[in-house]
N, CA, C, O and the ligand as a Tripos MOL2 file, in Angstrom:
@<TRIPOS>MOLECULE
protein
  245   243    62     0     0
PROTEIN
NO_CHARGES

@<TRIPOS>ATOM
      1 N          59.3490   54.0700  -59.9630 N.3       1 MET1
      2 CA         58.7400   55.1940  -60.6700 C.3       1 MET1
      3 C          59.6880   55.7020  -61.7590 C.2       1 MET1
      4 O          60.8830   55.8810  -61.5260 O.2       1 MET1
      5 N          59.1450   55.9240  -62.9210 N.am      2 LEU2
      6 CA         59.9690   56.3720  -64.0350 C.3       2 LEU2
      7 C          60.2490   57.8710  -63.9280 C.2       2 LEU2
      8 O          59.3890   58.6600  -63.5390 O.2       2 LEU2
      9 N          61.4870   58.2350  -64.2880 N.am      3 LYS3
     10 CA         61.8810   59.6350  -64.2620 C.3       3 LYS3
     11 C          62.3750   60.0490  -65.6390 C.2       3 LYS3
     12 O          62.8960   59.2440  -66.4110 O.2       3 LYS3
     13 N          62.1960   61.3170  -65.9150 N.am      4 ILE4
     14 CA         62.6040   61.8710  -67.2100 C.3       4 ILE4
     15 C          63.8950   62.6620  -67.0320 C.2       4 ILE4
     16 O          63.9440   63.6350  -66.2800 O.2       4 ILE4
     17 N          64.9250   62.2340  -67.7280 N.am      5 TYR5
     18 CA         66.1890   62.9740  -67.7390 C.3       5 TYR5
     19 C          66.3570   63.6270  -69.0990 C.2       5 TYR5
     20 O          65.8780   63.1300  -70.1190 O.2       5 TYR5
     21 N          67.0630   64.7740  -69.0820 N.am      6 ILE6
     22 CA         67.2970   65.4720  -70.3390 C.3       6 ILE6
     23 C          68.7540   65.8850  -70.4470 C.2       6 ILE6
     24 O          69.3830   66.2340  -69.4480 O.2       6 ILE6
     25 N          69.2890   65.8420  -71.6650 N.am      7 CYS7
     26 CA         70.6260   66.3520  -71.9320 C.3       7 CYS7
     27 C          70.5000   67.8400  -72.2700 C.2       7 CYS7
     28 O          69.7940   68.2150  -73.2060 O.2       7 CYS7
     29 N          71.1920   68.6810  -71.4980 N.am      8 ALA8
     30 CA         71.0760   70.1330  -71.6880 C.3       8 ALA8
     31 C          71.8320   70.6000  -72.9200 C.2       8 ALA8
     32 O          71.7160   71.7590  -73.3190 O.2       8 ALA8
     33 N          72.6000   69.7120  -73.5210 N.am      9 GLN9
     34 CA         73.3700   70.1170  -74.6940 C.3       9 GLN9
     35 C          72.6390   69.8200  -75.9990 C.2       9 GLN9
     36 O          72.6330   70.6470  -76.9110 O.2       9 GLN9
     37 N          72.0240   68.6460  -76.0930 N.am     10 CYS10
     38 CA         71.3730   68.2960  -77.3620 C.3      10 CYS10
     39 C          69.8720   68.0670  -77.2170 C.2      10 CYS10
     40 O          69.1760   67.9060  -78.2190 O.2      10 CYS10
     41 N          69.3690   68.0510  -75.9970 N.am     11 GLY11
     42 CA         67.9310   67.9140  -75.8100 C.3      11 GLY11
     43 C          67.4230   66.4840  -75.8390 C.2      11 GLY11
     44 O          66.2150   66.2510  -75.8640 O.2      11 GLY11
     45 N          68.3460   65.5220  -75.8370 N.am     12 THR12
     46 CA         67.9180   64.1200  -75.8030 C.3      12 THR12
     47 C          67.2070   63.8010  -74.4900 C.2      12 THR12
     48 O          67.6580   64.1810  -73.4100 O.2      12 THR12
     49 N          66.1030   63.1050  -74.6110 N.am     13 ILE13
     50 CA         65.3310   62.6890  -73.4400 C.3      13 ILE13
     51 C          65.6050   61.2180  -73.1560 C.2      13 ILE13
     52 O          65.6430   60.3950  -74.0710 O.2      13 ILE13
     53 N          65.7940   60.8970  -71.8880 N.am     14 ARG14
     54 CA         65.8750   59.4910  -71.4940 C.3      14 ARG14
     55 C          64.8990   59.2420  -70.3620 C.2      14 ARG14
     56 O          64.7600   60.0460  -69.4410 O.2      14 ARG14
     57 N          64.2290   58.1110  -70.4560 N.am     15 ILE15
     58 CA         63.2900   57.7100  -69.4150 C.3      15 ILE15
     59 C          63.9400   56.5820  -68.6360 C.2      15 ILE15
     60 O          64.2150   55.5150  -69.1840 O.2      15 ILE15
     61 N          64.1850   56.8240  -67.3550 N.am     16 VAL16
     62 CA         64.8910   55.8310  -66.5560 C.3      16 VAL16
     63 C          64.0690   55.4520  -65.3330 C.2      16 VAL16
     64 O          63.2360   56.2250  -64.8580 O.2      16 VAL16
     65 N          64.3190   54.2540  -64.8390 N.am     17 SER17
     66 CA         63.4930   53.7320  -63.7510 C.3      17 SER17
     67 C          64.2470   53.7050  -62.4320 C.2      17 SER17
     68 O          63.8260   53.0360  -61.4890 O.2      17 SER17
     69 N          65.3550   54.4250  -62.3600 N.am     18 ASN18
     70 CA         66.0880   54.4470  -61.0970 C.3      18 ASN18
     71 C          66.7080   55.8200  -60.8980 C.2      18 ASN18
     72 O          66.5120   56.7220  -61.7110 O.2      18 ASN18
     73 N          67.4560   55.9730  -59.8130 N.am     19 ASN19
     74 CA         67.9880   57.2830  -59.4710 C.3      19 ASN19
     75 C          69.4330   57.4820  -59.8990 C.2      19 ASN19
     76 O          70.0530   58.4910  -59.5620 O.2      19 ASN19
     77 N          69.9680   56.5230  -60.6390 N.am     20 HIS20
     78 CA         71.3510   56.6770  -61.0550 C.3      20 HIS20
     79 C          71.5000   57.8350  -62.0250 C.2      20 HIS20
     80 O          70.5880   58.1560  -62.7860 O.2      20 HIS20
     81 N          72.6620   58.4480  -61.9790 N.am     21 ASN21
     82 CA         72.9400   59.5030  -62.9390 C.3      21 ASN21
     83 C          72.8920   58.9260  -64.3390 C.2      21 ASN21
     84 O          73.3680   57.8230  -64.6050 O.2      21 ASN21
     85 N          72.3040   59.7040  -65.2160 N.am     22 SER22
     86 CA         72.1570   59.2790  -66.5840 C.3      22 SER22
     87 C          73.1220   60.0630  -67.4590 C.2      22 SER22
     88 O          73.3290   61.2590  -67.2490 O.2      22 SER22
     89 N          73.7100   59.3900  -68.4370 N.am     23 TYR23
     90 CA         74.6220   60.0700  -69.3450 C.3      23 TYR23
     91 C          74.0620   60.0540  -70.7540 C.2      23 TYR23
     92 O          73.5000   59.0560  -71.2050 O.2      23 TYR23
     93 N          74.2250   61.1860  -71.4490 N.am     24 CYS24
     94 CA         73.7550   61.2660  -72.8220 C.3      24 CYS24
     95 C          74.6540   60.4240  -73.7100 C.2      24 CYS24
     96 O          75.8790   60.5310  -73.6510 O.2      24 CYS24
     97 N          74.0360   59.5800  -74.5390 N.am     25 VAL25
     98 CA         74.8170   58.7050  -75.4100 C.3      25 VAL25
     99 C          75.4950   59.5060  -76.5230 C.2      25 VAL25
    100 O          76.4900   59.0570  -77.0920 O.2      25 VAL25
    101 N          74.9660   60.6770  -76.8320 N.am     26 LEU26
    102 CA         75.5410   61.4990  -77.8960 C.3      26 LEU26
    103 C          76.6640   62.3950  -77.3720 C.2      26 LEU26
    104 O          77.7260   62.4800  -77.9900 O.2      26 LEU26
    105 N          76.4390   63.0570  -76.2460 N.am     27 CYS27
    106 CA         77.3810   64.0550  -75.7300 C.3      27 CYS27
    107 C          78.2810   63.4990  -74.6380 C.2      27 CYS27
    108 O          79.2950   64.1090  -74.2990 O.2      27 CYS27
    109 N          77.9160   62.3370  -74.0790 N.am     28 ASN28
    110 CA         78.6570   61.7630  -72.9630 C.3      28 ASN28
    111 C          78.7480   62.7270  -71.7840 C.2      28 ASN28
    112 O          79.7440   62.7460  -71.0600 O.2      28 ASN28
    113 N          77.7080   63.5200  -71.6020 N.am     29 THR29
    114 CA         77.6490   64.4010  -70.4400 C.3      29 THR29
    115 C          76.5090   63.9570  -69.5340 C.2      29 THR29
    116 O          75.5880   63.2550  -69.9520 O.2      29 THR29
    117 N          76.5990   64.3800  -68.3120 N.am     30 SER30
    118 CA         75.5800   64.0450  -67.3380 C.3      30 SER30
    119 C          74.2690   64.7430  -67.6720 C.2      30 SER30
    120 O          74.2590   65.9090  -68.0660 O.2      30 SER30
    121 N          73.1750   64.0280  -67.5130 N.am     31 MET31
    122 CA         71.8700   64.5820  -67.8690 C.3      31 MET31
    123 C          71.1780   65.1390  -66.6330 C.2      31 MET31
    124 O          71.4490   64.7240  -65.5060 O.2      31 MET31
    125 N          70.2810   66.0870  -66.8710 N.am     32 LYS32
    126 CA         69.5400   66.6970  -65.7690 C.3      32 LYS32
    127 C          68.2310   65.9570  -65.5380 C.2      32 LYS32
    128 O          67.5550   65.5330  -66.4750 O.2      32 LYS32
    129 N          67.8970   65.8140  -64.2600 N.am     33 LEU33
    130 CA         66.5810   65.2860  -63.9140 C.3      33 LEU33
    131 C          65.5500   66.3990  -64.0950 C.2      33 LEU33
    132 O          65.7120   67.4970  -63.5620 O.2      33 LEU33
    133 N          64.5080   66.1130  -64.8360 N.am     34 THR34
    134 CA         63.4680   67.1220  -65.0410 C.3      34 THR34
    135 C          62.4200   67.0270  -63.9390 C.2      34 THR34
    136 O          62.3590   66.0440  -63.2020 O.2      34 THR34
    137 N          61.6070   68.0550  -63.8440 N.am     35 SER35
    138 CA         60.5880   68.0860  -62.7950 C.3      35 SER35
    139 C          59.2740   67.4630  -63.2530 C.2      35 SER35
    140 O          58.3360   67.3330  -62.4670 O.2      35 SER35
    141 N          59.2090   67.0810  -64.5180 N.am     36 ILE36
    142 CA         57.9570   66.5260  -65.0380 C.3      36 ILE36
    143 C          57.9030   65.0250  -64.7370 C.2      36 ILE36
    144 O          58.9300   64.3460  -64.7340 O.2      36 ILE36
    145 N          56.7270   64.5310  -64.4910 N.am     37 SER37
    146 CA         56.5910   63.0970  -64.2630 C.3      37 SER37
    147 C          56.4270   62.3880  -65.6100 C.2      37 SER37
    148 O          56.0450   62.9970  -66.6090 O.2      37 SER37
    149 N          56.7230   61.0920  -65.6110 N.am     38 TYR38
    150 CA         56.5900   60.3140  -66.8310 C.3      38 TYR38
    151 C          55.1600   60.3820  -67.3660 C.2      38 TYR38
    152 O          54.9390   60.5140  -68.5690 O.2      38 TYR38
    153 N          54.2050   60.2910  -66.4580 N.am     39 GLU39
    154 CA         52.7960   60.3070  -66.8580 C.3      39 GLU39
    155 C          52.4400   61.6210  -67.5600 C.2      39 GLU39
    156 O          51.6980   61.6400  -68.5420 O.2      39 GLU39
    157 N          52.9940   62.7270  -67.0230 N.am     40 ASP40
    158 CA         52.7150   64.0200  -67.6490 C.3      40 ASP40
    159 C          53.4480   64.1500  -68.9810 C.2      40 ASP40
    160 O          52.9130   64.6850  -69.9510 O.2      40 ASP40
    161 N          54.6750   63.6520  -69.0090 N.am     41 TYR41
    162 CA         55.4800   63.7950  -70.2240 C.3      41 TYR41
    163 C          54.8340   63.0760  -71.4060 C.2      41 TYR41
    164 O          54.7700   63.6330  -72.5030 O.2      41 TYR41
    165 N          54.3630   61.8720  -71.2050 N.am     42 ILE42
    166 CA         53.8110   61.1130  -72.3330 C.3      42 ILE42
    167 C          52.5030   61.7060  -72.8280 C.2      42 ILE42
    168 O          52.0490   61.3700  -73.9210 O.2      42 ILE42
    169 N          51.8890   62.5830  -72.0440 N.am     43 ARG43
    170 CA         50.6590   63.2310  -72.4920 C.3      43 ARG43
    171 C          50.9340   64.4750  -73.3370 C.2      43 ARG43
    172 O          50.0300   64.9900  -73.9940 O.2      43 ARG43
    173 N          52.1730   64.9560  -73.3230 N.am     44 LEU44
    174 CA         52.4960   66.1420  -74.1240 C.3      44 LEU44
    175 C          52.4780   65.8000  -75.6100 C.2      44 LEU44
    176 O          52.8710   64.7030  -76.0050 O.2      44 LEU44
    177 N          52.0230   66.7370  -76.4250 N.am     45 ASP45
    178 CA         52.1430   66.5080  -77.8640 C.3      45 ASP45
    179 C          53.5280   66.9870  -78.3200 C.2      45 ASP45
    180 O          54.3080   67.5010  -77.5190 O.2      45 ASP45
    181 N          53.8190   66.8160  -79.5970 N.am     46 LEU46
    182 CA         55.1590   67.1070  -80.1010 C.3      46 LEU46
    183 C          55.5730   68.5570  -79.8400 C.2      46 LEU46
    184 O          56.7130   68.8330  -79.4660 O.2      46 LEU46
    185 N          54.6310   69.4700  -80.0430 N.am     47 GLU47
    186 CA         54.9390   70.8890  -79.8550 C.3      47 GLU47
    187 C          55.2570   71.1960  -78.3930 C.2      47 GLU47
    188 O          56.1840   71.9460  -78.0880 O.2      47 GLU47
    189 N          54.4800   70.6100  -77.5100 N.am     48 GLN48
    190 CA         54.6970   70.8170  -76.0780 C.3      48 GLN48
    191 C          56.0140   70.1900  -75.6230 C.2      48 GLN48
    192 O          56.7050   70.7460  -74.7690 O.2      48 GLN48
    193 N          56.3590   69.0450  -76.1860 N.am     49 ARG49
    194 CA         57.6440   68.4210  -75.8410 C.3      49 ARG49
    195 C          58.7980   69.3030  -76.2870 C.2      49 ARG49
    196 O          59.7960   69.4590  -75.5820 O.2      49 ARG49
    197 N          58.6390   69.8680  -77.4620 N.am     50 ASP50
    198 CA         59.6480   70.7580  -78.0070 C.3      50 ASP50
    199 C          59.8860   71.9510  -77.0800 C.2      50 ASP50
    200 O          61.0280   72.2910  -76.7710 O.2      50 ASP50
    201 N          58.8070   72.5720  -76.6480 N.am     51 ALA51
    202 CA         58.8990   73.7260  -75.7540 C.3      51 ALA51
    203 C          59.4960   73.3130  -74.4130 C.2      51 ALA51
    204 O          60.2960   74.0420  -73.8260 O.2      51 ALA51
    205 N          59.1050   72.1550  -73.9440 N.am     52 PHE52
    206 CA         59.6200   71.6420  -72.6850 C.3      52 PHE52
    207 C          61.1330   71.4310  -72.7660 C.2      52 PHE52
    208 O          61.8680   71.8120  -71.8550 O.2      52 PHE52
    209 N          61.5900   70.8270  -73.8540 N.am     53 ILE53
    210 CA         63.0150   70.5590  -74.0390 C.3      53 ILE53
    211 C          63.8000   71.8560  -74.1170 C.2      53 ILE53
    212 O          64.8590   71.9810  -73.5030 O.2      53 ILE53
    213 N          63.2900   72.8180  -74.8650 N.am     54 LYS54
    214 CA         63.9950   74.0990  -75.0260 C.3      54 LYS54
    215 C          64.2140   74.7840  -73.6870 C.2      54 LYS54
    216 O          65.2190   75.4680  -73.4860 O.2      54 LYS54
    217 N          63.2840   74.6010  -72.7860 N.am     55 ASN55
    218 CA         63.3870   75.1430  -71.4330 C.3      55 ASN55
    219 C          64.6210   74.6710  -70.6880 C.2      55 ASN55
    220 O          65.1670   75.3880  -69.8480 O.2      55 ASN55
    221 N          65.0560   73.4590  -71.0020 N.am     56 TYR56
    222 CA         66.1570   72.8550  -70.2660 C.3      56 TYR56
    223 C          67.4950   72.9820  -70.9730 C.2      56 TYR56
    224 O          68.5310   72.6830  -70.3800 O.2      56 TYR56
    225 N          67.4980   73.4100  -72.2070 N.am     57 LEU57
    226 CA         68.7530   73.5040  -72.9390 C.3      57 LEU57
    227 C          69.6100   74.6340  -72.3910 C.2      57 LEU57
    228 O          69.0980   75.6760  -71.9810 O.2      57 LEU57
    229 N          70.9210   74.4130  -72.3880 N.am     58 ASP58
    230 CA         71.8410   75.4720  -71.9910 C.3      58 ASP58
    231 C          71.6750   76.6540  -72.9370 C.2      58 ASP58
    232 O          71.5870   76.4960  -74.1550 O.2      58 ASP58
    233 N          71.6350   77.8390  -72.3420 N.am     59 LYS59
    234 CA         71.4840   79.0380  -73.1670 C.3      59 LYS59
    235 C          72.8160   79.3560  -73.8500 C.2      59 LYS59
    236 O          73.8560   79.4870  -73.2050 O.2      59 LYS59
    237 N          72.7470   79.4720  -75.1510 N.am     60 ARG60
    238 CA         73.9590   79.8190  -75.9150 C.3      60 ARG60
    239 C          73.9500   81.2980  -76.2430 C.2      60 ARG60
    240 O          72.9030   81.8700  -76.5460 O.2      60 ARG60
    241 N          75.1300   81.9210  -76.1810 N.am     61 PRO61
    242 CA         75.1710   83.3460  -76.5340 C.3      61 PRO61
    243 C          74.8950   83.5810  -78.0140 C.2      61 PRO61
    244 O          74.8940   84.7260  -78.4680 O.2      61 PRO61
    245 ZN         73.3420   65.1570  -75.5060 Zn       62 ZN62
@<TRIPOS>BOND
     1     1     2 1
     2     2     3 1
     3     3     4 2
     4     3     5 am
     5     5     6 1
     6     6     7 1
     7     7     8 2
     8     7     9 am
     9     9    10 1
    10    10    11 1
    11    11    12 2
    12    11    13 am
    13    13    14 1
    14    14    15 1
    15    15    16 2
    16    15    17 am
    17    17    18 1
    18    18    19 1
    19    19    20 2
    20    19    21 am
    21    21    22 1
    22    22    23 1
    23    23    24 2
    24    23    25 am
    25    25    26 1
    26    26    27 1
    27    27    28 2
    28    27    29 am
    29    29    30 1
    30    30    31 1
    31    31    32 2
    32    31    33 am
    33    33    34 1
    34    34    35 1
    35    35    36 2
    36    35    37 am
    37    37    38 1
    38    38    39 1
    39    39    40 2
    40    39    41 am
    41    41    42 1
    42    42    43 1
    43    43    44 2
    44    43    45 am
    45    45    46 1
    46    46    47 1
    47    47    48 2
    48    47    49 am
    49    49    50 1
    50    50    51 1
    51    51    52 2
    52    51    53 am
    53    53    54 1
    54    54    55 1
    55    55    56 2
    56    55    57 am
    57    57    58 1
    58    58    59 1
    59    59    60 2
    60    59    61 am
    61    61    62 1
    62    62    63 1
    63    63    64 2
    64    63    65 am
    65    65    66 1
    66    66    67 1
    67    67    68 2
    68    67    69 am
    69    69    70 1
    70    70    71 1
    71    71    72 2
    72    71    73 am
    73    73    74 1
    74    74    75 1
    75    75    76 2
    76    75    77 am
    77    77    78 1
    78    78    79 1
    79    79    80 2
    80    79    81 am
    81    81    82 1
    82    82    83 1
    83    83    84 2
    84    83    85 am
    85    85    86 1
    86    86    87 1
    87    87    88 2
    88    87    89 am
    89    89    90 1
    90    90    91 1
    91    91    92 2
    92    91    93 am
    93    93    94 1
    94    94    95 1
    95    95    96 2
    96    95    97 am
    97    97    98 1
    98    98    99 1
    99    99   100 2
   100    99   101 am
   101   101   102 1
   102   102   103 1
   103   103   104 2
   104   103   105 am
   105   105   106 1
   106   106   107 1
   107   107   108 2
   108   107   109 am
   109   109   110 1
   110   110   111 1
   111   111   112 2
   112   111   113 am
   113   113   114 1
   114   114   115 1
   115   115   116 2
   116   115   117 am
   117   117   118 1
   118   118   119 1
   119   119   120 2
   120   119   121 am
   121   121   122 1
   122   122   123 1
   123   123   124 2
   124   123   125 am
   125   125   126 1
   126   126   127 1
   127   127   128 2
   128   127   129 am
   129   129   130 1
   130   130   131 1
   131   131   132 2
   132   131   133 am
   133   133   134 1
   134   134   135 1
   135   135   136 2
   136   135   137 am
   137   137   138 1
   138   138   139 1
   139   139   140 2
   140   139   141 am
   141   141   142 1
   142   142   143 1
   143   143   144 2
   144   143   145 am
   145   145   146 1
   146   146   147 1
   147   147   148 2
   148   147   149 am
   149   149   150 1
   150   150   151 1
   151   151   152 2
   152   151   153 am
   153   153   154 1
   154   154   155 1
   155   155   156 2
   156   155   157 am
   157   157   158 1
   158   158   159 1
   159   159   160 2
   160   159   161 am
   161   161   162 1
   162   162   163 1
   163   163   164 2
   164   163   165 am
   165   165   166 1
   166   166   167 1
   167   167   168 2
   168   167   169 am
   169   169   170 1
   170   170   171 1
   171   171   172 2
   172   171   173 am
   173   173   174 1
   174   174   175 1
   175   175   176 2
   176   175   177 am
   177   177   178 1
   178   178   179 1
   179   179   180 2
   180   179   181 am
   181   181   182 1
   182   182   183 1
   183   183   184 2
   184   183   185 am
   185   185   186 1
   186   186   187 1
   187   187   188 2
   188   187   189 am
   189   189   190 1
   190   190   191 1
   191   191   192 2
   192   191   193 am
   193   193   194 1
   194   194   195 1
   195   195   196 2
   196   195   197 am
   197   197   198 1
   198   198   199 1
   199   199   200 2
   200   199   201 am
   201   201   202 1
   202   202   203 1
   203   203   204 2
   204   203   205 am
   205   205   206 1
   206   206   207 1
   207   207   208 2
   208   207   209 am
   209   209   210 1
   210   210   211 1
   211   211   212 2
   212   211   213 am
   213   213   214 1
   214   214   215 1
   215   215   216 2
   216   215   217 am
   217   217   218 1
   218   218   219 1
   219   219   220 2
   220   219   221 am
   221   221   222 1
   222   222   223 1
   223   223   224 2
   224   223   225 am
   225   225   226 1
   226   226   227 1
   227   227   228 2
   228   227   229 am
   229   229   230 1
   230   230   231 1
   231   231   232 2
   232   231   233 am
   233   233   234 1
   234   234   235 1
   235   235   236 2
   236   235   237 am
   237   237   238 1
   238   238   239 1
   239   239   240 2
   240   239   241 am
   241   241   242 1
   242   242   243 1
   243   243   244 2
@<TRIPOS>SUBSTRUCTURE
     1 MET1         2 RESIDUE 1 A MET
     2 LEU2         6 RESIDUE 1 A LEU
     3 LYS3        10 RESIDUE 1 A LYS
     4 ILE4        14 RESIDUE 1 A ILE
     5 TYR5        18 RESIDUE 1 A TYR
     6 ILE6        22 RESIDUE 1 A ILE
     7 CYS7        26 RESIDUE 1 A CYS
     8 ALA8        30 RESIDUE 1 A ALA
     9 GLN9        34 RESIDUE 1 A GLN
    10 CYS10       38 RESIDUE 1 A CYS
    11 GLY11       42 RESIDUE 1 A GLY
    12 THR12       46 RESIDUE 1 A THR
    13 ILE13       50 RESIDUE 1 A ILE
    14 ARG14       54 RESIDUE 1 A ARG
    15 ILE15       58 RESIDUE 1 A ILE
    16 VAL16       62 RESIDUE 1 A VAL
    17 SER17       66 RESIDUE 1 A SER
    18 ASN18       70 RESIDUE 1 A ASN
    19 ASN19       74 RESIDUE 1 A ASN
    20 HIS20       78 RESIDUE 1 A HIS
    21 ASN21       82 RESIDUE 1 A ASN
    22 SER22       86 RESIDUE 1 A SER
    23 TYR23       90 RESIDUE 1 A TYR
    24 CYS24       94 RESIDUE 1 A CYS
    25 VAL25       98 RESIDUE 1 A VAL
    26 LEU26      102 RESIDUE 1 A LEU
    27 CYS27      106 RESIDUE 1 A CYS
    28 ASN28      110 RESIDUE 1 A ASN
    29 THR29      114 RESIDUE 1 A THR
    30 SER30      118 RESIDUE 1 A SER
    31 MET31      122 RESIDUE 1 A MET
    32 LYS32      126 RESIDUE 1 A LYS
    33 LEU33      130 RESIDUE 1 A LEU
    34 THR34      134 RESIDUE 1 A THR
    35 SER35      138 RESIDUE 1 A SER
    36 ILE36      142 RESIDUE 1 A ILE
    37 SER37      146 RESIDUE 1 A SER
    38 TYR38      150 RESIDUE 1 A TYR
    39 GLU39      154 RESIDUE 1 A GLU
    40 ASP40      158 RESIDUE 1 A ASP
    41 TYR41      162 RESIDUE 1 A TYR
    42 ILE42      166 RESIDUE 1 A ILE
    43 ARG43      170 RESIDUE 1 A ARG
    44 LEU44      174 RESIDUE 1 A LEU
    45 ASP45      178 RESIDUE 1 A ASP
    46 LEU46      182 RESIDUE 1 A LEU
    47 GLU47      186 RESIDUE 1 A GLU
    48 GLN48      190 RESIDUE 1 A GLN
    49 ARG49      194 RESIDUE 1 A ARG
    50 ASP50      198 RESIDUE 1 A ASP
    51 ALA51      202 RESIDUE 1 A ALA
    52 PHE52      206 RESIDUE 1 A PHE
    53 ILE53      210 RESIDUE 1 A ILE
    54 LYS54      214 RESIDUE 1 A LYS
    55 ASN55      218 RESIDUE 1 A ASN
    56 TYR56      222 RESIDUE 1 A TYR
    57 LEU57      226 RESIDUE 1 A LEU
    58 ASP58      230 RESIDUE 1 A ASP
    59 LYS59      234 RESIDUE 1 A LYS
    60 ARG60      238 RESIDUE 1 A ARG
    61 PRO61      242 RESIDUE 1 A PRO
    62 ZN62       245 GROUP 0 **** ****
């Protein structure tokens, strides 16, 4: 089953097919597993993806 990982620093999304920790190629930090399924994610339009990503980004002061 495919899982959606996100980088909380830059918002990069990675779709992975296993449970290994994923690292962002840009930030070299560990990515968070999101709660959305791959099937749901691919149905989101660009605006919805944007809002979804912002939800997971680290809050900056
Ligand atoms: Zn990143």
